[in-house]
PDB file as gemmi writes it, atoms N, CA and C in Angstrom:
CRYST1    1.000    1.000    1.000  90.00  90.00  90.00 P 1                      
ATOM      1  N   MET A   1     235.595 337.028 173.664  1.00  0.00           N  
ATOM      2  CA  MET A   1     235.182 336.518 174.697  1.00  0.00           C  
ATOM      3  C   MET A   1     235.154 337.173 175.985  1.00  0.00           C  
ATOM      4  N   THR A   2     234.508 336.983 176.774  1.00  0.00           N  
ATOM      5  CA  THR A   2     234.474 337.909 178.125  1.00  0.00           C  
ATOM      6  C   THR A   2     234.956 337.043 179.186  1.00  0.00           C  
ATOM      7  N   PHE A   3     235.265 338.009 180.440  1.00  0.00           N  
ATOM      8  CA  PHE A   3     235.667 337.155 181.600  1.00  0.00           C  
ATOM      9  C   PHE A   3     234.852 335.952 182.039  1.00  0.00           C  
ATOM     10  N   LYS A   4     233.429 336.229 181.934  1.00  0.00           N  
ATOM     11  CA  LYS A   4     232.450 335.155 182.419  1.00  0.00           C  
ATOM     12  C   LYS A   4     232.811 334.074 181.682  1.00  0.00           C  
ATOM     13  N   SER A   5     232.954 334.090 180.557  1.00  0.00           N  
ATOM     14  CA  SER A   5     232.848 332.732 179.509  1.00  0.00           C  
ATOM     15  C   SER A   5     234.143 332.161 179.711  1.00  0.00           C  
ATOM     16  N   ILE A   6     235.063 332.775 180.008  1.00  0.00           N  
ATOM     17  CA  ILE A   6     236.568 332.144 180.207  1.00  0.00           C  
ATOM     18  C   ILE A   6     236.472 331.323 181.598  1.00  0.00           C  
ATOM     19  N   ARG A   7     235.774 332.235 182.688  1.00  0.00           N  
ATOM     20  CA  ARG A   7     235.666 331.648 183.850  1.00  0.00           C  
ATOM     21  C   ARG A   7     234.797 330.303 183.791  1.00  0.00           C  
ATOM     22  N   THR A   8     233.837 330.318 183.166  1.00  0.00           N  
ATOM     23  CA  THR A   8     233.062 329.378 183.074  1.00  0.00           C  
ATOM     24  C   THR A   8     233.646 327.946 182.188  1.00  0.00           C  
ATOM     25  N   GLY A   9     234.363 328.302 181.229  1.00  0.00           N  
ATOM     26  CA  GLY A   9     235.236 327.315 180.682  1.00  0.00           C  
ATOM     27  C   GLY A   9     236.303 326.573 181.633  1.00  0.00           C  
ATOM     28  N   LEU A  10     236.858 327.355 182.511  1.00  0.00           N  
ATOM     29  CA  LEU A  10     237.855 326.748 183.383  1.00  0.00           C  
ATOM     30  C   LEU A  10     237.137 326.039 184.641  1.00  0.00           C  
ATOM     31  N   VAL A  11     235.886 326.340 184.838  1.00  0.00           N  
ATOM     32  CA  VAL A  11     235.220 325.370 185.691  1.00  0.00           C  
ATOM     33  C   VAL A  11     234.948 324.387 185.302  1.00  0.00           C  
ATOM     34  N   LEU A  12     234.401 324.052 184.111  1.00  0.00           N  
ATOM     35  CA  LEU A  12     233.929 323.262 183.429  1.00  0.00           C  
ATOM     36  C   LEU A  12     235.048 322.133 183.148  1.00  0.00           C  
ATOM     37  N   LEU A  13     236.208 322.713 182.862  1.00  0.00           N  
ATOM     38  CA  LEU A  13     237.627 321.898 182.551  1.00  0.00           C  
ATOM     39  C   LEU A  13     237.939 321.261 183.661  1.00  0.00           C  
ATOM     40  N   SER A  14     237.821 322.037 184.996  1.00  0.00           N  
ATOM     41  CA  SER A  14     238.659 321.551 186.157  1.00  0.00           C  
ATOM     42  C   SER A  14     237.472 320.446 186.841  1.00  0.00           C  
ATOM     43  N   PHE A  15     236.159 320.388 186.335  1.00  0.00           N  
ATOM     44  CA  PHE A  15     235.224 319.453 186.966  1.00  0.00           C  
ATOM     45  C   PHE A  15     235.973 318.006 186.912  1.00  0.00           C  
ATOM     46  N   PRO A  16     236.098 317.497 185.480  1.00  0.00           N  
ATOM     47  CA  PRO A  16     236.539 315.835 185.104  1.00  0.00           C  
ATOM     48  C   PRO A  16     237.717 315.693 186.391  1.00  0.00           C  
ATOM     49  N   VAL A  17     238.800 316.609 186.048  1.00  0.00           N  
ATOM     50  CA  VAL A  17     239.920 316.479 187.044  1.00  0.00           C  
ATOM     51  C   VAL A  17     239.643 315.950 188.176  1.00  0.00           C  
ATOM     52  N   ALA A  18     238.897 317.132 188.662  1.00  0.00           N  
ATOM     53  CA  ALA A  18     238.504 316.725 190.214  1.00  0.00           C  
ATOM     54  C   ALA A  18     237.789 315.675 190.727  1.00  0.00           C  
ATOM     55  N   THR A  19     237.071 315.024 189.794  1.00  0.00           N  
ATOM     56  CA  THR A  19     236.059 314.068 190.154  1.00  0.00           C  
ATOM     57  C   THR A  19     237.014 312.711 189.736  1.00  0.00           C  
ATOM     58  N   ALA A  20     237.966 312.776 188.930  1.00  0.00           N  
ATOM     59  CA  ALA A  20     238.967 311.683 188.844  1.00  0.00           C  
ATOM     60  C   ALA A  20     239.841 311.234 189.847  1.00  0.00           C  
ATOM     61  N   LEU A  21     240.515 312.623 190.464  1.00  0.00           N  
ATOM     62  CA  LEU A  21     241.335 312.748 191.635  1.00  0.00           C  
ATOM     63  C   LEU A  21     240.662 311.904 192.947  1.00  0.00           C  
ATOM     64  N   GLN A  22     239.359 312.342 192.980  1.00  0.00           N  
ATOM     65  CA  GLN A  22     238.546 311.641 194.024  1.00  0.00           C  
ATOM     66  C   GLN A  22     238.118 309.949 193.969  1.00  0.00           C  
ATOM     67  N   ALA A  23     237.990 309.571 192.636  1.00  0.00           N  
ATOM     68  CA  ALA A  23     237.711 308.463 192.334  1.00  0.00           C  
ATOM     69  C   ALA A  23     238.577 307.264 192.892  1.00  0.00           C  
ATOM     70  N   ALA A  24     238.114 306.202 193.529  1.00  0.00           N  
ATOM     71  CA  ALA A  24     239.201 305.049 193.935  1.00  0.00           C  
ATOM     72  C   ALA A  24     239.547 304.327 192.842  1.00  0.00           C  
ATOM     73  N   PRO A  25     240.845 303.887 193.130  1.00  0.00           N  
ATOM     74  CA  PRO A  25     241.377 303.026 191.829  1.00  0.00           C  
ATOM     75  C   PRO A  25     240.455 301.981 191.591  1.00  0.00           C  
ATOM     76  N   LEU A  26     240.445 301.542 190.138  1.00  0.00           N  
ATOM     77  CA  LEU A  26     239.511 300.426 189.612  1.00  0.00           C  
ATOM     78  C   LEU A  26     240.076 299.115 190.227  1.00  0.00           C  
ATOM     79  N   GLY A  27     241.159 298.952 190.254  1.00  0.00           N  
ATOM     80  CA  GLY A  27     241.677 297.435 190.713  1.00  0.00           C  
ATOM     81  C   GLY A  27     241.104 296.535 189.597  1.00  0.00           C  
ATOM     82  N   ARG A  28     240.670 295.517 189.941  1.00  0.00           N  
ATOM     83  CA  ARG A  28     240.338 294.342 189.376  1.00  0.00           C  
ATOM     84  C   ARG A  28     239.061 294.587 188.595  1.00  0.00           C  
ATOM     85  N   LEU A  29     238.949 293.430 187.490  1.00  0.00           N  
ATOM     86  CA  LEU A  29     237.702 293.666 186.563  1.00  0.00           C  
ATOM     87  C   LEU A  29     236.210 293.528 187.423  1.00  0.00           C  
ATOM     88  N   PHE A  30     236.360 292.725 188.572  1.00  0.00           N  
ATOM     89  CA  PHE A  30     235.161 292.543 189.258  1.00  0.00           C  
ATOM     90  C   PHE A  30     235.159 293.407 190.686  1.00  0.00           C  
ATOM     91  N   PHE A  31     233.966 294.159 190.820  1.00  0.00           N  
ATOM     92  CA  PHE A  31     234.139 295.161 191.846  1.00  0.00           C  
ATOM     93  C   PHE A  31     234.031 294.836 193.116  1.00  0.00           C  
ATOM     94  N   ALA A  32     232.683 293.933 193.405  1.00  0.00           N  
ATOM     95  CA  ALA A  32     232.382 293.655 194.564  1.00  0.00           C  
ATOM     96  C   ALA A  32     233.029 292.494 195.244  1.00  0.00           C  
ATOM     97  N   PRO A  33     233.247 292.406 196.268  1.00  0.00           N  
ATOM     98  CA  PRO A  33     234.173 291.209 196.929  1.00  0.00           C  
ATOM     99  C   PRO A  33     233.774 289.977 196.681  1.00  0.00           C  
ATOM    100  N   ALA A  34     232.565 289.690 196.647  1.00  0.00           N  
ATOM    101  CA  ALA A  34     231.695 288.505 196.402  1.00  0.00           C  
ATOM    102  C   ALA A  34     232.138 288.090 195.025  1.00  0.00           C  
ATOM    103  N   GLU A  35     232.097 289.111 194.078  1.00  0.00           N  
ATOM    104  CA  GLU A  35     232.665 288.521 192.335  1.00  0.00           C  
ATOM    105  C   GLU A  35     234.288 288.184 192.345  1.00  0.00           C  
ATOM    106  N   ARG A  36     234.916 288.809 193.523  1.00  0.00           N  
ATOM    107  CA  ARG A  36     236.501 288.546 193.363  1.00  0.00           C  
ATOM    108  C   ARG A  36     236.769 287.039 194.044  1.00  0.00           C  
ATOM    109  N   ILE A  37     236.011 286.625 194.728  1.00  0.00           N  
ATOM    110  CA  ILE A  37     236.348 285.333 195.430  1.00  0.00           C  
ATOM    111  C   ILE A  37     236.749 284.200 194.695  1.00  0.00           C  
ATOM    112  N   PRO A  38     235.884 283.927 193.493  1.00  0.00           N  
ATOM    113  CA  PRO A  38     236.557 282.928 192.725  1.00  0.00           C  
ATOM    114  C   PRO A  38     237.836 283.361 191.713  1.00  0.00           C  
ATOM    115  N   THR A  39     238.209 284.461 191.632  1.00  0.00           N  
ATOM    116  CA  THR A  39     239.139 284.683 191.245  1.00  0.00           C  
ATOM    117  C   THR A  39     240.652 284.557 191.885  1.00  0.00           C  
ATOM    118  N   ASN A  40     240.129 284.800 193.187  1.00  0.00           N  
ATOM    119  CA  ASN A  40     241.419 284.775 194.175  1.00  0.00           C  
ATOM    120  C   ASN A  40     241.772 283.399 194.407  1.00  0.00           C  
ATOM    121  N   GLN A  41     240.821 282.361 194.471  1.00  0.00           N  
ATOM    122  CA  GLN A  41     241.065 281.079 194.723  1.00  0.00           C  
ATOM    123  C   GLN A  41     242.133 280.295 193.875  1.00  0.00           C  
ATOM    124  N   LYS A  42     242.693 279.336 194.239  1.00  0.00           N  
ATOM    125  CA  LYS A  42     243.588 278.792 193.265  1.00  0.00           C  
ATOM    126  C   LYS A  42     242.737 277.434 192.911  1.00  0.00           C  
ATOM    127  N   PRO A  43     242.862 277.290 191.457  1.00  0.00           N  
ATOM    128  CA  PRO A  43     242.212 276.241 190.809  1.00  0.00           C  
ATOM    129  C   PRO A  43     242.597 274.877 191.544  1.00  0.00           C  
ATOM    130  N   VAL A  44     241.553 273.853 191.679  1.00  0.00           N  
ATOM    131  CA  VAL A  44     241.911 272.711 192.707  1.00  0.00           C  
ATOM    132  C   VAL A  44     242.417 271.707 191.390  1.00  0.00           C  
ATOM    133  N   ASP A  45     243.393 270.885 191.358  1.00  0.00           N  
ATOM    134  CA  ASP A  45     243.908 269.991 190.665  1.00  0.00           C  
ATOM    135  C   ASP A  45     243.074 268.768 190.978  1.00  0.00           C  
ATOM    136  N   THR A  46     242.301 268.139 189.908  1.00  0.00           N  
ATOM    137  CA  THR A  46     241.676 266.944 190.111  1.00  0.00           C  
ATOM    138  C   THR A  46     242.652 265.835 189.750  1.00  0.00           C  
ATOM    139  N   PRO A  47     242.727 264.924 190.524  1.00  0.00           N  
ATOM    140  CA  PRO A  47     243.784 263.692 190.256  1.00  0.00           C  
ATOM    141  C   PRO A  47     243.193 263.026 188.991  1.00  0.00           C  
ATOM    142  N   PRO A  48     244.288 262.308 188.233  1.00  0.00           N  
ATOM    143  CA  PRO A  48     243.831 261.683 186.846  1.00  0.00           C  
ATOM    144  C   PRO A  48     243.278 260.554 187.421  1.00  0.00           C  
ATOM    145  N   PRO A  49     242.178 260.050 186.524  1.00  0.00           N  
ATOM    146  CA  PRO A  49     241.499 258.729 186.778  1.00  0.00           C  
ATOM    147  C   PRO A  49     242.381 257.621 186.829  1.00  0.00           C  
ATOM    148  N   SER A  50     242.230 256.775 187.815  1.00  0.00           N  
ATOM    149  CA  SER A  50     242.932 255.563 188.100  1.00  0.00           C  
ATOM    150  C   SER A  50     242.805 254.658 186.878  1.00  0.00           C  
ATOM    151  N   PRO A  51     243.971 253.961 186.774  1.00  0.00           N  
ATOM    152  CA  PRO A  51     243.803 252.874 185.507  1.00  0.00           C  
ATOM    153  C   PRO A  51     242.646 251.616 185.804  1.00  0.00           C  
ATOM    154  N   PRO A  52     242.070 251.277 185.056  1.00  0.00           N  
ATOM    155  CA  PRO A  52     241.193 250.055 185.293  1.00  0.00           C  
ATOM    156  C   PRO A  52     241.890 248.846 185.665  1.00  0.00           C  
ATOM    157  N   PRO A  53     241.500 247.836 186.322  1.00  0.00           N  
ATOM    158  CA  PRO A  53     242.171 246.724 186.855  1.00  0.00           C  
ATOM    159  C   PRO A  53     242.302 245.749 185.421  1.00  0.00           C  
ATOM    160  N   ARG A  54     243.262 244.970 185.507  1.00  0.00           N  
ATOM    161  CA  ARG A  54     243.458 243.888 184.465  1.00  0.00           C  
ATOM    162  C   ARG A  54     242.389 242.734 184.814  1.00  0.00           C  
ATOM    163  N   LEU A  55     241.923 242.217 183.646  1.00  0.00           N  
ATOM    164  CA  LEU A  55     241.006 241.161 183.761  1.00  0.00           C  
ATOM    165  C   LEU A  55     241.920 239.830 183.412  1.00  0.00           C  
ATOM    166  N   ASP A  56     242.232 239.051 184.406  1.00  0.00           N  
ATOM    167  CA  ASP A  56     243.097 238.027 183.842  1.00  0.00           C  
ATOM    168  C   ASP A  56     242.246 236.542 183.614  1.00  0.00           C  
ATOM    169  N   GLY A  57     241.142 236.469 184.108  1.00  0.00           N  
ATOM    170  CA  GLY A  57     240.189 235.332 183.535  1.00  0.00           C  
ATOM    171  C   GLY A  57     239.097 235.507 183.973  1.00  0.00           C  
ATOM    172  N   ILE A  58     237.916 234.445 183.695  1.00  0.00           N  
ATOM    173  CA  ILE A  58     236.668 234.506 184.269  1.00  0.00           C  
ATOM    174  C   ILE A  58     236.216 233.056 184.278  1.00  0.00           C  
ATOM    175  N   ILE A  59     235.850 232.496 185.315  1.00  0.00           N  
ATOM    176  CA  ILE A  59     235.055 231.287 185.717  1.00  0.00           C  
ATOM    177  C   ILE A  59     233.671 231.381 185.792  1.00  0.00           C  
ATOM    178  N   THR A  60     233.089 230.669 185.115  1.00  0.00           N  
ATOM    179  CA  THR A  60     231.534 230.639 185.096  1.00  0.00           C  
ATOM    180  C   THR A  60     231.013 229.274 185.745  1.00  0.00           C  
ATOM    181  N   ARG A  61     229.865 229.267 186.135  1.00  0.00           N  
ATOM    182  CA  ARG A  61     229.294 227.997 186.765  1.00  0.00           C  
ATOM    183  C   ARG A  61     228.086 227.922 186.014  1.00  0.00           C  
ATOM    184  N   SER A  62     227.474 226.715 186.008  1.00  0.00           N  
ATOM    185  CA  SER A  62     226.067 226.251 185.687  1.00  0.00           C  
ATOM    186  C   SER A  62     224.956 226.798 186.797  1.00  0.00           C  
ATOM    187  N   ALA A  63     225.484 226.719 188.115  1.00  0.00           N  
ATOM    188  CA  ALA A  63     224.830 227.066 189.274  1.00  0.00           C  
ATOM    189  C   ALA A  63     225.562 228.010 190.100  1.00  0.00           C  
ATOM    190  N   GLY A  64     225.307 229.418 190.212  1.00  0.00           N  
ATOM    191  CA  GLY A  64     225.891 230.378 190.892  1.00  0.00           C  
ATOM    192  C   GLY A  64     226.637 231.440 190.131  1.00  0.00           C  
ATOM    193  N   ALA A  65     227.214 232.193 190.953  1.00  0.00           N  
ATOM    194  CA  ALA A  65     227.788 233.383 190.465  1.00  0.00           C  
ATOM    195  C   ALA A  65     228.989 233.322 189.897  1.00  0.00           C  
ATOM    196  N   PRO A  66     229.224 233.953 188.553  1.00  0.00           N  
ATOM    197  CA  PRO A  66     230.784 233.841 188.265  1.00  0.00           C  
ATOM    198  C   PRO A  66     231.657 234.283 188.971  1.00  0.00           C  
ATOM    199  N   THR A  67     232.893 234.046 188.784  1.00  0.00           N  
ATOM    200  CA  THR A  67     234.144 234.742 189.354  1.00  0.00           C  
ATOM    201  C   THR A  67     235.282 235.451 188.413  1.00  0.00           C  
ATOM    202  N   LEU A  68     235.322 236.576 188.710  1.00  0.00           N  
ATOM    203  CA  LEU A  68     236.431 237.326 187.853  1.00  0.00           C  
ATOM    204  C   LEU A  68     237.954 237.274 188.781  1.00  0.00           C  
ATOM    205  N   PHE A  69     238.593 237.236 187.692  1.00  0.00           N  
ATOM    206  CA  PHE A  69     240.054 237.575 188.269  1.00  0.00           C  
ATOM    207  C   PHE A  69     240.753 238.650 187.785  1.00  0.00           C  
ATOM    208  N   LEU A  70     240.624 239.786 188.889  1.00  0.00           N  
ATOM    209  CA  LEU A  70     240.918 240.995 188.464  1.00  0.00           C  
ATOM    210  C   LEU A  70     242.289 241.481 189.184  1.00  0.00           C  
ATOM    211  N   ASP A  71     243.285 241.774 188.360  1.00  0.00           N  
ATOM    212  CA  ASP A  71     244.902 241.960 188.766  1.00  0.00           C  
ATOM    213  C   ASP A  71     245.176 240.889 189.817  1.00  0.00           C  
ATOM    214  N   GLY A  72     244.890 239.541 189.291  1.00  0.00           N  
ATOM    215  CA  GLY A  72     245.235 238.200 190.032  1.00  0.00           C  
ATOM    216  C   GLY A  72     244.284 238.035 191.488  1.00  0.00           C  
ATOM    217  N   GLN A  73     243.411 238.731 191.551  1.00  0.00           N  
ATOM    218  CA  GLN A  73     242.648 238.374 192.665  1.00  0.00           C  
ATOM    219  C   GLN A  73     240.954 237.771 192.402  1.00  0.00           C  
ATOM    220  N   ALA A  74     240.573 236.839 192.795  1.00  0.00           N  
ATOM    221  CA  ALA A  74     239.228 236.478 192.723  1.00  0.00           C  
ATOM    222  C   ALA A  74     238.120 237.182 193.350  1.00  0.00           C  
ATOM    223  N   THR A  75     237.173 237.727 192.392  1.00  0.00           N  
ATOM    224  CA  THR A  75     236.129 238.479 192.863  1.00  0.00           C  
ATOM    225  C   THR A  75     234.831 238.071 192.289  1.00  0.00           C  
ATOM    226  N   ILE A  76     233.835 237.727 193.061  1.00  0.00           N  
ATOM    227  CA  ILE A  76     232.808 237.218 192.562  1.00  0.00           C  
ATOM    228  C   ILE A  76     231.996 238.458 192.104  1.00  0.00           C  
ATOM    229  N   ALA A  77     231.249 237.994 190.930  1.00  0.00           N  
ATOM    230  CA  ALA A  77     230.603 238.979 189.800  1.00  0.00           C  
ATOM    231  C   ALA A  77     229.317 238.736 189.845  1.00  0.00           C  
ATOM    232  N   ARG A  78     228.476 239.624 189.341  1.00  0.00           N  
ATOM    233  CA  ARG A  78     227.106 239.152 188.977  1.00  0.00           C  
ATOM    234  C   ARG A  78     226.995 238.721 187.497  1.00  0.00           C  
ATOM    235  N   PRO A  79     225.939 237.782 187.336  1.00  0.00           N  
ATOM    236  CA  PRO A  79     225.823 237.222 185.950  1.00  0.00           C  
ATOM    237  C   PRO A  79     225.722 238.304 184.699  1.00  0.00           C  
ATOM    238  N   GLU A  80     224.825 239.290 185.072  1.00  0.00           N  
ATOM    239  CA  GLU A  80     224.940 240.222 183.980  1.00  0.00           C  
ATOM    240  C   GLU A  80     226.225 241.167 183.594  1.00  0.00           C  
ATOM    241  N   GLN A  81     227.130 241.025 184.534  1.00  0.00           N  
ATOM    242  CA  GLN A  81     228.316 241.756 184.238  1.00  0.00           C  
ATOM    243  C   GLN A  81     229.269 240.979 183.247  1.00  0.00           C  
ATOM    244  N   VAL A  82     228.996 239.627 183.103  1.00  0.00           N  
ATOM    245  CA  VAL A  82     229.946 239.024 182.185  1.00  0.00           C  
ATOM    246  C   VAL A  82     229.071 238.415 180.981  1.00  0.00           C  
ATOM    247  N   ARG A  83     229.773 238.692 179.729  1.00  0.00           N  
ATOM    248  CA  ARG A  83     229.465 238.458 178.428  1.00  0.00           C  
ATOM    249  C   ARG A  83     230.519 237.220 178.077  1.00  0.00           C  
ATOM    250  N   ILE A  84     229.859 235.986 178.205  1.00  0.00           N  
ATOM    251  CA  ILE A  84     231.022 234.596 177.406  1.00  0.00           C  
ATOM    252  C   ILE A  84     231.152 234.818 176.107  1.00  0.00           C  
ATOM    253  N   GLU A  85     230.314 235.080 175.213  1.00  0.00           N  
ATOM    254  CA  GLU A  85     230.500 235.285 173.857  1.00  0.00           C  
ATOM    255  C   GLU A  85     231.913 235.850 173.346  1.00  0.00           C  
ATOM    256  N   ASP A  86     232.215 236.969 174.079  1.00  0.00           N  
ATOM    257  CA  ASP A  86     233.416 237.716 173.745  1.00  0.00           C  
ATOM    258  C   ASP A  86     234.603 237.674 174.872  1.00  0.00           C  
ATOM    259  N   ALA A  87     234.289 236.865 175.955  1.00  0.00           N  
ATOM    260  CA  ALA A  87     235.120 236.765 177.199  1.00  0.00           C  
ATOM    261  C   ALA A  87     235.460 238.054 177.721  1.00  0.00           C  
ATOM    262  N   SER A  88     234.510 238.837 177.957  1.00  0.00           N  
ATOM    263  CA  SER A  88     234.372 240.146 178.604  1.00  0.00           C  
ATOM    264  C   SER A  88     233.624 240.399 179.797  1.00  0.00           C  
ATOM    265  N   ALA A  89     233.905 241.263 180.706  1.00  0.00           N  
ATOM    266  CA  ALA A  89     233.069 241.623 181.965  1.00  0.00           C  
ATOM    267  C   ALA A  89     232.934 243.177 182.086  1.00  0.00           C  
ATOM    268  N   LEU A  90     232.017 243.520 182.533  1.00  0.00           N  
ATOM    269  CA  LEU A  90     231.984 245.152 183.025  1.00  0.00           C  
ATOM    270  C   LEU A  90     232.311 245.328 184.500  1.00  0.00           C  
ATOM    271  N   VAL A  91     233.246 245.999 184.712  1.00  0.00           N  
ATOM    272  CA  VAL A  91     234.049 246.089 186.022  1.00  0.00           C  
ATOM    273  C   VAL A  91     233.831 247.378 186.294  1.00  0.00           C  
ATOM    274  N   ARG A  92     233.781 247.583 187.616  1.00  0.00           N  
ATOM    275  CA  ARG A  92     234.047 249.243 188.341  1.00  0.00           C  
ATOM    276  C   ARG A  92     235.315 249.370 188.727  1.00  0.00           C  
ATOM    277  N   GLY A  93     236.221 250.271 188.039  1.00  0.00           N  
ATOM    278  CA  GLY A  93     237.263 250.640 188.650  1.00  0.00           C  
ATOM    279  C   GLY A  93     237.443 251.155 190.082  1.00  0.00           C  
ATOM    280  N   ALA A  94     238.479 251.594 190.610  1.00  0.00           N  
ATOM    281  CA  ALA A  94     238.686 252.116 191.849  1.00  0.00           C  
ATOM    282  C   ALA A  94     238.224 253.487 192.102  1.00  0.00           C  
ATOM    283  N   ASP A  95     238.261 254.105 190.923  1.00  0.00           N  
ATOM    284  CA  ASP A  95     237.646 255.669 190.973  1.00  0.00           C  
ATOM    285  C   ASP A  95     236.175 255.621 190.605  1.00  0.00           C  
ATOM    286  N   GLY A  96     235.467 254.516 190.598  1.00  0.00           N  
ATOM    287  CA  GLY A  96     234.105 254.320 190.063  1.00  0.00           C  
ATOM    288  C   GLY A  96     233.589 254.299 188.917  1.00  0.00           C  
ATOM    289  N   ARG A  97     234.704 254.541 187.941  1.00  0.00           N  
ATOM    290  CA  ARG A  97     234.254 254.509 186.669  1.00  0.00           C  
ATOM    291  C   ARG A  97     233.933 252.996 186.299  1.00  0.00           C  
ATOM    292  N   ARG A  98     233.061 252.608 185.178  1.00  0.00           N  
ATOM    293  CA  ARG A  98     233.006 251.581 184.593  1.00  0.00           C  
ATOM    294  C   ARG A  98     233.569 251.120 183.534  1.00  0.00           C  
ATOM    295  N   HIS A  99     234.283 249.828 183.424  1.00  0.00           N  
ATOM    296  CA  HIS A  99     234.995 249.455 182.085  1.00  0.00           C  
ATOM    297  C   HIS A  99     234.485 248.156 181.687  1.00  0.00           C  
ATOM    298  N   ARG A 100     234.274 247.980 180.355  1.00  0.00           N  
ATOM    299  CA  ARG A 100     234.173 246.707 179.588  1.00  0.00           C  
ATOM    300  C   ARG A 100     235.822 246.085 179.209  1.00  0.00           C  
ATOM    301  N   LEU A 101     236.176 244.948 180.179  1.00  0.00           N  
ATOM    302  CA  LEU A 101     237.312 244.688 180.011  1.00  0.00           C  
ATOM    303  C   LEU A 101     237.148 243.113 179.238  1.00  0.00           C  
ATOM    304  N   ARG A 102     238.317 242.580 178.477  1.00  0.00           N  
ATOM    305  CA  ARG A 102     238.545 241.578 177.841  1.00  0.00           C  
ATOM    306  C   ARG A 102     239.436 240.776 178.356  1.00  0.00           C  
ATOM    307  N   VAL A 103     239.312 239.369 178.659  1.00  0.00           N  
ATOM    308  CA  VAL A 103     240.418 238.526 179.315  1.00  0.00           C  
ATOM    309  C   VAL A 103     241.719 238.617 178.171  1.00  0.00           C  
ATOM    310  N   GLY A 104     242.873 238.692 178.700  1.00  0.00           N  
ATOM    311  CA  GLY A 104     244.202 238.424 178.258  1.00  0.00           C  
ATOM    312  C   GLY A 104     244.252 240.041 177.289  1.00  0.00           C  
ATOM    313  N   ILE A 105     243.413 241.047 177.215  1.00  0.00           N  
ATOM    314  CA  ILE A 105     243.670 242.193 176.552  1.00  0.00           C  
ATOM    315  C   ILE A 105     243.998 243.280 177.465  1.00  0.00           C  
ATOM    316  N   PRO A 106     245.059 244.042 177.588  1.00  0.00           N  
ATOM    317  CA  PRO A 106     245.479 244.927 178.752  1.00  0.00           C  
ATOM    318  C   PRO A 106     244.401 245.926 178.318  1.00  0.00           C  
ATOM    319  N   PRO A 107     243.866 246.868 179.720  1.00  0.00           N  
ATOM    320  CA  PRO A 107     242.854 247.866 179.582  1.00  0.00           C  
ATOM    321  C   PRO A 107     243.245 249.124 178.733  1.00  0.00           C  
ATOM    322  N   PRO A 108     242.557 249.677 177.936  1.00  0.00           N  
ATOM    323  CA  PRO A 108     242.921 250.686 177.082  1.00  0.00           C  
ATOM    324  C   PRO A 108     243.579 251.997 177.571  1.00  0.00           C  
ATOM    325  N   ASP A 109     243.239 252.139 179.196  1.00  0.00           N  
ATOM    326  CA  ASP A 109     243.679 253.328 179.915  1.00  0.00           C  
ATOM    327  C   ASP A 109     245.112 252.805 180.659  1.00  0.00           C  
ATOM    328  N   ALA A 110     245.361 251.607 180.639  1.00  0.00           N  
ATOM    329  CA  ALA A 110     246.457 251.250 181.218  1.00  0.00           C  
ATOM    330  C   ALA A 110     247.876 251.805 180.806  1.00  0.00           C  
ATOM    331  N   PRO A 111     248.800 252.294 181.688  1.00  0.00           N  
ATOM    332  CA  PRO A 111     250.064 252.849 181.117  1.00  0.00           C  
ATOM    333  C   PRO A 111     250.768 252.021 180.204  1.00  0.00           C  
TER     334      PRO A 111                                                      
END                                                                             
């Protein structure tokens, strides 16, 4: 080996070390700040859905809208909400979800 080849080998060996020392630390998986924003935010806790109301009774009339008794309160309903044959009504809960409830049977989501 000559001095020139040894010197070239040392220069080549020192090159990766020098560039590694100058590189910024890697940090997180995502490098751009815009990519890190979703990972820095805390997850939003969604509240559990509210339980559906209890259907206590249905009053139907030959003329006029039926009346539903939901949690003991009288509520005017549309005729298409009520099915007399199985004593059920389609009711929208406080959280906006729709439920098919039957008179005298507790709602399936009730605690």
